[in-house]
N, C-alpha and C positions, 0 to 999 in steps of 0.2 A: 880175169879182171886186171885192169891196169895197175902197175906197181905203185904209181904215184897216188892213186886213189886209196890203196891199202895203207900207204904211209900216212896219209891225212887221217884216215879212220883211226889208226893206231894212236896218233898224236892227240886227236881231239877226244879220245875215249877217257882221258884223264880229267876232263872238264864236264861236270854234270849239266852245266848251263848250255852247252853246245849240242844242238840236235840237227841231225841230217834230215832234210825234207825230201830230197830226191837223189837217187844214186843210179847210175848206169855204168856200163863197162868203162867208159872214157870220161865220165863227168860226175861231179858231186856238188850238191847245193846245201849249204848250211843255212838254216832258217834264222830269222831274227828272233831274239829272245824277248823283245817287247816292242811297243810301237815306236820307240825312239832309236831302234837299231835297224840295220839293213842286212839283206841276204847277201851271201857270198857264194859264187859259183866258180869252180875250176873245171876247165875242159882240157883234156889231154888228147891230142891227135898226133900220133907218131912222136916226133921230137919237137913239137910245137905245143905251147901251153897258153891258154887264155884265162885271165882272172876277171871276174865281173863283180862290181859292187853296185847293185841296182842297175842303172843304165851306163855307168862308167865301166870301162874295160881297158885292159892292157894285154898285149901279147908278149910272150917270152920265148927265147930259144933254149934257155936252160931251166931244167926242172927246179933246181934250188932257188932260182930267182922267183919262179911262180909260187913256190911254197913260202918263201919269205914274204911275198906280197899278200898271200892269203893270211898269214900270221899277223902281218901289219894291219889288215882290215879288221881282225878280231881284237886288236889292242886298244889301249887307252891313248895311244899316240896318234891315232887316225880318226878323222871325222869326215863325213860326207855331206857336202852342201848340195841341196837339190833345188833348182829353180823351176818354177812352173808358171804358166799362164792359164787361168781357169783350172781345169782338172788335168791338164796335159803337162807332164814333166818334159822339159826339153834340154836341161843342162845339168850335168853332174860334175862336181868339183871335189877332188880329194885334197884334204888339208892336213897339215902336220903341226905339232906344237914346237915353237921355238921361243925360248925364254919366256914361257908362260902365255904366249900369244899364238893364235891360229894363223898359219901362213898357207896360201894356196900352192899346191904342188902341180897338179895336172887336171885337165878338164876334158870332157867329152860333151858335145852338143849335137842335136839332130839338125840344127840349122834352120828349122822352121818353128815358129811359135805363134800363138794367138795373142799378139801384143795388145790388142784392143780389150782383152780380158784382164782381170785383176792379177797382178804379179804376186807370187808367193815364194818366199824363201824358207826352206826347212833344213834343219840340221839333224843328222843321224850319227850315232856312234855305238859300236858294239861294246867296247870297254870290258871285255871278258878276260883277256890275258895281259900280262906285262910283256911288252915288246922287247925282244932281245936281239933283233937283227940290226942291220946297218941303218943308221939314221938317214932320213931323206935330206 
């Protein structure tokens, strides 16, 4: 099993709210704790790492940066805005808190949307841990 996956399992074992929904040799997915939270997946391929919050994702060259991003997604400092048209999600925006207000950090979109259908904006937050990494 991949060492980074073992590190994640060890760290999250301290939190009873965090449950693993899927685990393979090179990936792990943490399931949402409720309907207002989002799943987080980390994939480790050789010395490359990818972290996913629903449809949002970011690639990392350093393991510690990927682990920091995963912890950030579990924290009270991170929120995920999801925009959809009809039932199709097409844009995911990671936000962080600054002076009590949510600020957009980065976004991923699929570039296609059903703009003729009703637009919906939803917010998700895991809010499980206190984030102790570097601020965005």
